[in-house]
N, C-alpha and C positions, 0 to 999 in steps of 0.2 A: 504278416499278411493275412487278411481275411479272405477265404476262398469258399465257394459253394462246392460241396461234393456232388458232382453231377452224374457220376457213374457208380452203380452198385457193384460190390464184389461178388464173384460167382460163389455159389454155395460150397463147392468143392474146396475153394481156397480158404473160406472161413473155417470149415470143418478141419482142414489140414493145420490151421493155426492152433487148434484146441488140443488140450490134454486128452488122451484116450478116455479117461473116466468122464470128463466133462462132455466129450463128444457123444459117448454112449448115453449119458443121462439126458442130454438135450434131444437126441433123436428119438428116444423112448417117450419123452414128455411132449415134444412138439413135432408137428409134421414137417415144418419148414421154418426158415428164418423170416421174420416180418420185415417190411421195407426199412424201417429205421435201423434194424439190426444188420441188414445187408449193406447198408451205407456206412455204418459206424464202427462195428466190432473190430475190424482189422486196424482202423486208424487208432482206436484207443489201445489196442494191443501193442502198437508201436509208439505209444506215448505222445500221440498228437492231440492237442487240446481240441475239443469238439463241442459244438452247440447242436443239440438235437431238438427240433420242433416237430412234434407229431401229436395226433389225437390221443385222448384218454383210451387206454386199452390196446394200444398199438405195439406195446412191448418196449417202450423207450427206456424204462427203468432197467430191464434186463440187458438192453443194449449197452448201458453204462457199466453194469456190474459183471457181465459174463467174462470179459477179458480179465477183470480184476480177480474174480474167483478162480479163473483158469491159472493165473500166475501164482496165487496163494496155494493152490493144490499142487502145482509143480514143485513149489518149495517144500510143502508138507511131505510129499512123497520122498523127497531127497533128504528129509530131516534137516532142512535149512531154514525153517520158519523161525524168525527171531521174535523176542518179546518187545515188539515195537508196533507203532501204528503205521500201516501201509496205505490205508485209504480213509479219508475224512469225508463223510456225507453230511451235507447241510440241508436241513428242512426248515421251512418257514413256520411249521406247526408242530407242536409236541405230539399231537395225535398221528400225524403223518410219519413222524420219527418212529413211533411205536409200531405202526403198520410195516414200515420198511424192515425193522428188526425181525418181526414175525415172518415176513415174506423172504428174508434171507436165510433164516434158520431152517426153513422147509427144504430148499434145494441142497443146503449143506448136509442135512440129515439124509436125504435121498442119495447124494453122492457118496457119503460115508458108508451107506448100506452096500452100494456097488463095490466100494473099496474092500469091504469085509468079504464079499463073495469071492473076490480074487485073491485076497491076502490073509483073510481070517482076522484082520484088524480093522475095527470101525472107527478108530480114533485118529482123525486127521488133525485135530487140535486147532482148528481155525475158530477164533473167538470174535464175537460181535457184541458190542456194548453201546448203550445209549447214555448220554449225559445231557440233561436238560435241567431246568429249574426244579423239576420234581424228583431228581435223583437224590437219594439219601447220602449223608456223610459216610456211612459204611460202604455204600456202593462206590462212591468216589474214591475212597481209600483203597478199595479192591482194584480199581482201574489204575491207580497210581502204582500199586505194587506189581500188577500183572496187566498191562494195557491190552485192550482189544485190538485185533488186527484190522477190523473195520470199525471205525469210531463214528457213531451217529450222534449228531448234536444240532443245536440251533445257532443262529448268528451271534446271539448274546453270550451263550456258553463258550463258543469258540474264542471270543475275545478274552473271556475270563481265563481259559486254560493257556492261551498264549502269554498271559501275564503271570502265570504261575510257574516259578522257576523250575520246580521238580517235574511237573507234568509236561512243560514245554520241551523238555529233553526228549520225550517220546515222539515229538513232532518233527524232529530234525531230519528224519529220513522218509517223510511222507511222499508217496509216489503218485497218488491220485487224489483229486479233490472233486467231489460231485456236488453241484448246487441244484437241488430239485425245485420245481415250480419257480424258476428264476424270474419269470415275468412278474410274480407276486412280490418280489423283493426289489427289483431294479427300479421301480417307479416311486420308491419311498426312501426316507432317511435310514430305514433299516438296511436297505441295499447299499446306500452310501457308506454306512458303518461297516458292512460286510466287505465292501471293495477294499477298504484299508486293512481289514483283518487278513484278506487274501494276500495283500502285499507284505504284510508282516510274516505270513507263512512262507511266502516266496523267498524272503531273506534267509529262512531256515532250510528250505528243502527243494524249491523249484518243482512243485508237482505238476503233473498233467491235469489240466482243468477241464471238467465236463459239465456242461449246463443242460438241464432238461426243462422243456417248456411246452405248453400247449399252444394255443393261438396267440401269436405276438408279432408285432411289426414296428419298425423295420428290424429284420434279423441281424443285419450287420452292426447296428447300433448296440443290440443286446450282446453280440459277440465281443465287441470292444469292452463292454462292461465286464464280461466274464473274464477276459484274459489280461486286460490292462495294457499299458504301453511298453514298448520294447526298451526305450531309453527315456530317462526323466525329462529331457528337453526336446524330444522328437515328437512328431505327431503320428508316428507309425505304431500301430498296435502290434502286440505279439502275434505269432502265427495261430490261426484257428480255422478249423474246418466247420462249415455249416451244413447240417443235414436237414433239409426242408421237405418234410412230407406231411405238413400240417393239414392239407386238404385231401388227405388220402381217403377218408371215409365218406360214404354217401350221406347226404343230408335229406331228411324228410321234414320240411318246415312248412308251417302254415300260420297265417294270421287269421284268427277266428273271432267273430263277434257274437255275443249271446242273443242279440236282437237285430232286427232288420234295420231299424233307425236308431242311431245313438243319441239323437237330439230330441226326437218327439216322443219316445217311449218313456212312460213314467217310471219313477224310481223303483217302486215295489216290483213291477214286472221285470225291469232290468236286473235287479238284485236276485230275484227268484230264478230267472233264466241263467244268470251267471253261475249260481251254485248248482243248478241242474246240469249245466254243461260241464262244470268241473267234476261233478260226481260221475257223470256218464263217461267222461274220458278216463277217470281213475278206474272205474269198474270194468272198462273194456281192456285194461292192461294188467299185467301181473304186478308190477311195482312202479309207482309214480313218484317223482320228485317235483314238488311245486315250489317255485321261487316267487316271493314277494319282494318289494324294495325297502320295506321297513320291518322292524321287529314287531311293532304294534300290529301291522298288517298280517304278519305271520300268525300271531295269537288269535286275531279276529277270524281268519280263515279256518283254523283248526276248530275254534268254538262253533262256527256256523255249520261246518260239515258234520260235527257230532250232533248238533242240535236239530238239523234238518233231516239227516239221514242216520238215525241212531242204529238201525239194523246193520248198516254197512260199517260204521265206525265205532260202535260200542258193543255190538252184538245183541242189542235190545230191539225187539220188534214191537213198536208202539201201535196197538190196536185202538179202534174207536172207543171201546169200553174200558180200556185200561185205566187204573187209578194213577193219576199223574205223579202223586207223591211216591207211590211204589216204583214207578218207572224211574224217577230221579234217583231213588235209593239204589236201584239196580244198576243204573248207569254209573253212579259213583263207585259202586263195588267193582264193576268191570274195569273202570279206569285204573283201579289199583292193581289189577291182575296183569302186571307188566310182562309176565312170562308166558302167557297163554298164546300158543301159535295159531296161525290160520292155515288152512289147507294149502299145501305147496302146489305150484303149477310148474311143470317141467319147462326148462329153458327153450326147448325146441317147439313148444306149443304156442308160438307167437301169434299165429293168425286166428286160432280157435280158443282164445282165452275166455273162460267162463267167469262171469261176475262172482266173486267170492267174498264172504264177510271178512272183515279185517279191522285193523286199527289205524289211526292217523296220529302222528306225533309232530311236535314243534321242535325246531333246532335253530338256535341263534346264540349270539355271544353273551346275552344277558342271563342265560341259563347256567347253572353250575356245571363244572366239568363232569361230575358224576351223572347228571341227567343227560348231558350230550353224549357221553360214552354209552349210556344205556340205550338211547335212541339209535346210535350207530350200530350197536350189537344186534338190536332187535330188527333193524333194517337188513343187516347182513344175513340173519338167520331166517328171514322171511316172515317174521311175526307182525310186520307192519305192511299195510296195503299202500300207504302213502306217507310221506314226510313233507312238511312245509317248512321252508327255510328262508332267511333273508339273504345273507351272503356267506354264512359260515360253512356251507357245503360246496362252495364253488371250486375249491382246490381238490387235489386228488386223494382225499381221505378214502380208505377202503369202506365202501358202504354196500358192496355186493351188487346184485343184478338190478339195473334200472332199465325199463324198456320205454319209458316216456318221461319227458321233462315238460312241465307247463310253466310258462312265465306269465304271471298276472301283471300286465302292464309292461311298458318298455324297459329293457335292461339298460338303456341309455348309451350303450356303445356296442359296436359290432363284436369286438373282442370278448366283452363280457357275455354277450348273448351266446356266442359260439362256445365259450368256456362252460357256461351253464348247460346248454343243450348237449355238449359233448360228454356229459355225465351219463347219458343214456347210450344203450347199445355198446356195452363195455368191450365186447369182442370185436376184433378187427374187421371181420366180415359183415358185421351187423350195421345197419343204418343208425345214425344218431337222429332220434325222432323228437321234434319239439313243436309245441303249439303255443302261440302267443295270444292270450285273451285280451282284447282291447275294450275299454269302457267309455272312451270319448273320441271325438273326431280328431283331435290333435294326436292322440295315441295311435289311432288308426293310420294316419299319414306317416307318423314317425316310424312305427313298426313295419309298415309296408316298405318304406325306403330302406330300413335296416335289413329286412329280409332280402331285398334285392342286392344290397352291398355284401351280405354274408354269402349268398349264392355265387356272386361274381367275384368273391375273394378280395374285397376292398376293406382292409382292416384299419382301425384307428391306430395312430402312432403312439407308442409308449413314450412317456416323458421322464427321463432320468434326471433327478435333481443334480445340479452341478455346483461344486465349490462351497458346500455347506460348512460354515465356519464353526458352528456349535459342535457338530460331529467331529470336525478336525481337532478341536480343543480336547475333546474326550479321548480320542485315539492317540493324540500326542502324549498325553499323560500315560496311557497304557503302554505305548512304545518305550517311553523313557524309563518307567518303573520296572519294565521287564528286561531292560538292557543290562548286561553284565558290567558295563563300565560306561562313563559319560560318552555321549555321541557328538560327533562333529555336526554342526548345524546344517551344512550343505548336504551331508549324507542323509540327514533326516528329511530335508526338503526334497531330495531326489527320490526317497522312498515314497513320500506323499504324492509327488507328481507322476509316479508310475501307475497310480490308480486312474482309471479313465474318468472318474468323477472329479478328479483334481488336476488333470493334465494341463488345464489352462489357468490354474490359480496363479495370481500375481504374488511375487516375493513380498511385497508390502503387506498384503493381507496375511500371509503366513507369519511374518515377523510381528504383526500386531497381536496375533494369537500367542506367540511366544512371550511377548512382553506382558500380556494379560496373565498367562499362566505363571510367569516368573514373579508376579506381584509388583510390576513396575508402574502401574497406574495409581497415582496418589489418590487417596480418598476411599479406596475399596476396602482396606482393612478396617476402617470405621464401620463398615457394614458386614464385618465378619467374613470377608472374602480374602483368603490368604493365598500366597503362592503355593503351587503344587510341584513346581520344578525350579531349578536354578539355571540361569543363563549367564555365561561369562563372555562379555564382548571381546575381551583381549584374546582369549584362546578359541573363541567361536565354538564353545562346547556347551551342551546342556546335560543335566542329570536330575535325578529325583531329589526332592526336598523332604527330609524327615522320614521317620520310620512308618508313619501312618499313610504315606502316599499310595502304596500298593493296595492296602485295605480300603482306603477311600475310593479308589478307582473301581475295585472289584465289587463293592457294595452299591455302587451307583451307575454301573454300566448299563447301556441300553438307550434306545431312542423313543420308545413308545411313551407318550406323556400320561401322567396320572390325571384323572378328572374326577369331579364330584358334582353333586347338585348344589345349586345356588338358591339361597333363601330370597324370597320376594316379599318386600315390606312396603306398606303404604306410607308415602312421604307426608310428614306432618310439620315440616319446617325445622326439624331437629334430628338428633340421632336416634330418638325413640320412634318406633313405628309399629303398626299392627301387622303381624305376620300373616300373609295370605296363603303361601304355599311355597313350592320349589319349582325351578326349571333346570334344565341341564346346562352345563358349561358351553357345549357346542351351539346350543340355541342362543345363549347370551352373546356369543361371539357375533351373531348375525344382526344383533339389534343396534340401531342408531338411535340417538336421542330423538324423541317424538314418535317412535314406532309404537303401534298399538297391537297388543296381542291378548289372547284369551287365557284366563286361568280360573278354574272353578266355575265356568259358565259366565263370568263377567269380563268386560273389556278393561284393560289398563294401558296407560301410556307410560313408556319407559323414559325415566329421567336420567339416571346414571347408575353406575355400579361402584361399590366400595368393598374391596376384598371379595368375599363370597356372599355379598348381599346386593340384590338389585332393587333400587328404589323406584317406585312407580306412583302414579296418581290415577284416581278413577277416571274413566273416559266413557261414560254411558252414552250410547247413541252413535258412537263413532265406529266405522267399519275397521276391523283388524287389517293391518298391513302385512303381518308376518304370521302364517299358519303355524300351529304347534309342531307339525311334523316336518317343518322346513329343513331343520338341520340333519334329519335322517335321510332325506332324499338324495339319490345319486344324481350328479350333474350330467347333462347331455355332452357327449364328446364333440369337440369342435369339428372333427372330420365328418361325423355323421350329420351334424348341423348343416355343414356346407352341402352335403349331398341332398338334404331336404330343401335347402335354399335353391339349389340348381333345379330340382324337380319343380319347385314353385314357379321358377322362371319359364320353364318349358310349357307348363300348363297356362301361364299367363299369356304367352305368345299365341297360343291357340285361341284364347278368348279375345285377345286384342285384334286378331285377324278375322273375327266373326265366324269362326269355324262352327259347324253344326255339331249338335250333341253326339251323334254317332261317330263323327270323326275324332272327337276328344275321347270318347269311350274306347275307341280302337287304340288310341295312343296309351291310355291307362292300362288296358289289357296287355299290350305288348311291352310296356316299360316296367310295370310292376307285376309281381307274382301274386295276384289277388283274385278272389272270386267275383262274380257278377254283383252281388250285394255290396261288397266293399268298394268296387269300382264306382257303383252308383252313388254311394255315400260320399266318396271323395269328390266326384263330379259336383254333387249338390253343394258341398262345403265350399269349393273354390268358386262356383258360380255365384253363390250368395255373397262372398267376399268381393268378387269382381264387380257385381252389379251395385253393391252398397257403397263401396269406396274404391280401393285399389288393392292389388295383390303385391305385397312386399316380397323381395327375393334377394339373391346374392348381389345384385347390382342396383338395388333400390331399397332404401330405408324409408318407411312411412312413419310420420309422426301424426298421431290422431289426437285431436283436441276435443274434450268433452267438458261440459259444465254441469255440475251436479251438486245441488243443495249448498250453494254458496262457495263451492270449491272448484277450482279449475284443474282438470286432470290432463296430462300430456303423456300419451302412450306411445312409446318408441317400439316399433315392430323390428326388433333386432334378433333374429333367430340365429344366435351364435353359441348357445349354451350358457348355463348359469354362471360359469367361471368367467367368461368374457363379459357377460352382462353385469356382473358384480363390479368389474373395473369401469365399464362405460357408465353405469348408473351412479357410481360414486363421483366420477369425474364430472358428469353432467350435473348432478345434484350440487356439487361443490361450486361449479360455475354459476348455476342458477341462484344459489343462496347468496353468492357475492353480488349478483345483479340486483336482487330485491332486498338484500341486507337482512335476511332472516332464514331460518332453517326451512327446508322443504321436506315433504313426506315422500318416501320411496317405496316402491313395490317391485319385485323382481321374480322372474322365472326363466326357464330355458328359452322361451320364445320371445322375450322382450322385457321391458321394464317401464314403469311410469314414475313421473314426479308430479306432485300435487301441492297446491298452495292456494290460499285465499286471495293472494295478490297476483296480478298478471305476470306471466313469465314469457320471455322470448325463447321458446323451447327449441326452435331450429338453431338459433344463434348459440344457445348453451351447448349444442353438440358440435356445430361447425367451428366454433372458436377454439376447440381443443387442438393442441399442437402436438404432433408426434414427438418432437424434440423435448417437449416439456411435460409430457404425460406422466412419467414416473415421478418427477418432482411434485407435480400437482397432487398426485395420489399420496405420496409420502406426507405432504402437508395435511391432507384430509384425514389421514390415518393417525396423525400424531397423538391425539387423545382418545382414540377409538378403543372399544372393548376388544376387538379382534387383535390389535397390536399388543395390548396389555397382556392378554392371555397367551399369545404366541411368544412374547418375550419370556414369560415364565417357563414355557416349555423349552425354549432355547437355552435359557439360563440353567435349567436343570440338566440338560444334555451337556452343557459346557462346564459343569461342575461348579458353577457360581453359587447355585442353590443346591445343597446336598439333601437328597431325599432320605438318606440313611447316614447316620454318623454315630460311631461307637455303639452300635447295636440299637439305636433309637431311631424310629421312623418319624419323619417330619410330615405332619398332616398337610393336605392340599391347601387348607385354609392358611396355615402358617407359611407355606411356600408362596402363596399369593401375596401375603402381607410383606414378606421379604422382597418379592419381585417388585411391588409397588415402590418400596423405599429404594431399591437398587436402580430402577429405571430413572428415577428422579436424580439420583446421584450421578449416574452415567451421562445423562444429558448435560450436566454441568462440567463433567470431565472432558467429554468429546462427543459431538454429534455423530462421528464416524466410529464410535467404539464398536469393535467387531461383532459382539453378540447382539447389540441393538441393530446393527447393519444386517445381520443374518435374519433377525425377526422380521424386518421389513421385506427382505428378499423372500422369505417363506410365505408371507401374506400375499405378496404380489405375483409370485411365480408358481407357488405350489397350491395355495388355497384358491387364489384367483388365477387368471391367465392373461397377464399383461402382454405377453409375446403376441398372441393372436388378436388382442384388443388393439395393439399397435398396427397390425395389418388392416384392421377396419378403419382406423383413423387415417392411415396413409391412403387407403382407397378413397376416402372422402376428399382428402387433400388433392389427390391427383385427378379427381373426377371419374374414377372407375366406379365409384358408388355414388349414386344420386340420392339426395335427401329431399323428400317431398312432404307436404303437409295436407291434411284433410280435416274438415270440421264436421263433427257428427253430433247428433242429439243423444244417441245411445251407442255403446261400444259396438264395433264391427265384429263379425263372427270370429275372426282370428284373435280377438282380444278377450273373448268371453272368459277363458280359464284364468287369465291374468287378473281380471277384475274380480272374479268370483273366489280366487284362492283364499283370500283373507276371511271370507265368510264361512269357510268350512268348519270353523271352531264354534261359531255361534248359531249356525243353522243345523237342523237335522239334515241328514243326507237327502231325504225326500224333498225338503224345502230347497236345497241347493239345485236339485234336478228341476224343480218347478221354476226356480229363479232363472236358470239357464234357458229353459223352455220359453219362459215369458219374454226374455230378451230376444230369443230367436223369433218368436211370433211378431214382436215389434219390428225387427229387422225385415221380416218377410212382408209386413204391411207396408213399410217404407218402400221396399223394392217394387211391390205391386203398384203403388201410387206413381212411382217414377216411370214404370213401364206404361201405365195408362196415359201419362202426360206425353210420352214419346209417340204413342199411337194416335193421338188426337190430331 
């Protein structure tokens, strides 16, 4: 039973539960228990599984560990501490695992010192050990001989040790299992993989499960993921207490714009004012963490801060008469002085922080581990004034004191925004301070609604992948190879169904995976796919096949796909072609035949991909349909999209009722948490859209028709987020191409999509003809020969051990994996269209990469009449369509030209509106 812990325990009761040494240490170290500690310590002490959701810096990690340390010290004092693992701690990041080890050693050392004062002996003997992919063979051997009492690891390493006969012996009496940053695992296949690993551990030791999370919703869903199901065939989860204090800290949030008008101000002014605002905010605070949404954006911001404000970020003061060459040399020299600190500012000097010289650093996943660790260490020690990151510092890596978080552009979800901003004000009593800098009007509306949702505690829903067949195949191999003897098939199925991620799996799907793993699909051996287990139908038992099965599993464990760059070649009617450059695999996934993109300043039309080569043809004069940064961008969450849609409807109702400006402005001031300039900008934006065409919203989709240079564009105003729009655009594009018997051009963003062709298209019919009963089938047909399905099948095949990334010590390159994948998918289609790994690849595309669930809501809304579909015909795009139309041009235009392009469209719209108003007044 999942229950919310609604009452906190009295401090006296908590202290009474603690060992005298632990009690003395705690009262000397802390004034009082923090809220998550008051709600959870006693429950964990009594072995009740608990999910703790609270802000960064609120003491939730100590909430989890205090009872465990207490128990270990009780045993150590009685000389009853055994050579076994008592607690397993799971971290999604190796860096976080290292932090936890360091943070545990400190209190253990301090408690040991207290023990020495009383007994003369400082040897409690409590061991903490870390095992990740970075752990050396020597360290692993040491843990096997003398296991740590607290074992810190990652999901992948846990699966490996569970399959290691000797080490798994140390896991047979584990009493506690802690999963940190559980929200960062639960929404991915890493989490699905972990959920089965937890059930494998459950078979050994039935530990108390503890989940730690920052902002996440719905909590009861995450709790089910944490504890699993009570019985294989029941829908009842195991007992779990939920401690919800996630909105404990005060928030100081603002949306800020660098200029008064985001549409009429020229690029150079906007750009200059943006960096001046950024620098001013950084200099007014002790340490600032800046988030961009792309790695390239991170590098660009760091470069511009150093270039524009060298005194602040390199230590060089550029005077008017300085020799620029000497200045550059000096800046380069100082960039290499990684260890030079800046003057420290006391933590309690929050209001009177003086601007101090310092350095700025970049932190993202493309940097080496050594560079990232260096940035983290310099940030902790106060050597950096600011760090700019994409997503790599969202989780709870210890980076020291941060008093301001700046988001450059929308974080695209309320949960991610709160997670990022929660990195500031690390102490419980401090406010989490965040500033969101917006650079266009869509961003302004989006971030203003996001801010309202954050303040009013409306969090996006986490989506836990369910029934992933590729992960299931991998874990079944792990379970079977680690079993001491062959397993009964029903017992294995019961273990699988105990995982929340598989509690609804059908027996047929499970058995299809068993038949695949047992090598029962004819034709696969010809493609070097051999059985990993055996299955005896008469005895209904399964077991490992061959001596290499265990090694094969352990060297290929994990769910994170390997990716590489793809060569781009000019098509010349044959296999030989001129190499133009490279693009990333995620970018290739997004391409449809006929898409136009920019590489090396030139436009190219995508024809097809073959292995790790993308074939293109020159497309001079055509506008790009897919910007180069498209695959890096975070998608807008559906829940936030619907909040924006609802806001659009409210504003539309005011305009349709002919409300006066001041009445609408009063509504904007009361509904949103924005300043006067922002309210004016939003008013103008909506007024222009209303007067020019119509305002789309949650109950009305607008299709806007434009004719441009011999091509007809049909813009669908569907603000549901990119994942939903990916489904809708493919389905509509598929329907339209069938109508006109040729491919159509597609463009997509969070706010809508367009289809384009030289032939007339019945655009409204292409949408309304879609049937909710047939949408999945239509999409599966449209995906059949797509790049996204081809790549995702390779990822699924690698997870399912169809394609071995490592075999007998040799690594298989991504190129060779893709070649194997191409041959396999053709073979599988001949064997069975419902082959489980192909079925999973389609599910992953439609449910994880895209969002077919919420796309079906839209289609059903149209079918039932809850959503109206209206058409308008315009000569130039409406204001709400500007960014969608302009996005492809960002690769061939300079940024100032894009601003000028948008301004020119805006001027034309305003001219049309003025003419309309003049006609009305005559």
